[in-house]
N, C-alpha and C positions, 0 to 999 in steps of 0.2 A: 306209511307212505312218506311222511315228512322226514323220517330218518334216512330213507333212501335218497331223497333230494339233498339232504345235508352231506351225505357221503359222496354223492355225485359232485356237488359243488367243491368239496374239499379236494377230491381227486383231480378234478379239472384244474383247480387253482394250483395244486402242486405241479402238475404237468406243465402248465403254462408258465409258472415261475421258473421251472427248470429249463425250459426252452429259452427264456429270456436270459437266464444265467449263462447258458451255453453260447448265446450270441456274444455276450461280453467276453467270455473266455476266448472264443475264436478271434475276436478283434484284438484282444490283448496279446495273444500268441503271435498274431500277424505283426503287430507293432514291435514286439520283442524280437522277432526274426529279422525285421527290417533294421532294428537297432544293431543287432549283432553283425549283420552283413555290411552295414555302413552305407547301404544304398539309399539315396534320397531321390524321391520322384522329382523330376525336372519338367520344364515345359516341353510339350511335344513340338518338334521342329518338322515342318512339312517342306518337301522340296518345291521349288518354283514350278517345275514341269516334270511330268512322269518320264522315266527313262524309256527310250524307244524300244529296246530289246524286251522290256518287261510287258509293254502294252501291245506290241505287234502292230497290226493294221488298225486296231481299235483307236489308237491315238490319231491316225491319219484320217479316219473316216469322220463323217459329219456327226454332230450330236444327235441323240435320239429325240424325235419329235413327240408331242403328246399323243398323237395317233399311234405311233409305234409302241409307246408305253402302254396304251390301252390294249393293243393287240397282244402284247406280252402278258398283260394281266388276264386277258381272256384265255390265252393258252395255258397259263398256270392254273386258272380255275378249272378248265376242262381236264387237265392232267390230274388235279386233286379229286375231281368228281369220279373219274375212271378208277383211280386208286381206291377210293372209298367204296365204289360199287363192287370192285373185285374183292375187297376185304370183307364186305358184309355178306358176300356169297359164302364165305367160309372155306378154309382149307381143309384138307383131309385130316382127321384126328389120328393121333398115334394109337396103335393098338393097345388094348388093356392087357395086362399081364394075366395069363391063365394060371389057375391054381397049380402049384407044383413046378412052374417054370422058373428059370433063373432070370436075372436082369439082362441076359444076352439078347433076348428078343427085342428089348427096348433099344439097345445099342444098335442092333442091326437095322431096325426100322428107322432110327434117327439118321444113320449113315445113308440109307437109301433115299430118304427124303432130302438130305443135303445134296446128294449127287444128281438129283433130277433137276432139269432146268425149270424155272418158275412156270412156264406155260404148261408143263406136264403135270403139275400138282393137281390132283383130283379135286374137283369142287363138289358141293352138295348137288345131288340130282344126277350124279354120274357123268357130268359134262367135264371134259378136260380143260 
């Protein structure tokens, strides 16, 4: 048992060390690329006011109040809850390949599933 723990520790140490080495290699390559391109990061310059055409009516409208932010948060939470509930009900599973059949059945089932609108995907229990 002790030998297994030693092997486990050595293996995890090697993997962890390699990941740290990989981080340094990626940072080094990023700096090398920046050196070759001659690009130097400068300070970000923000405009004094947003352009009218980019913001549309949002720039002319009043700022959001805390109550509106709270309503937006509640709407977002409700949308996430509905999405989670629909996901946990589960979508239809792709068919398993029968013995002797080619992969064509898988392609055909995938195309059919992609072409159906999301509301028509069969859920568990037979409910669309």
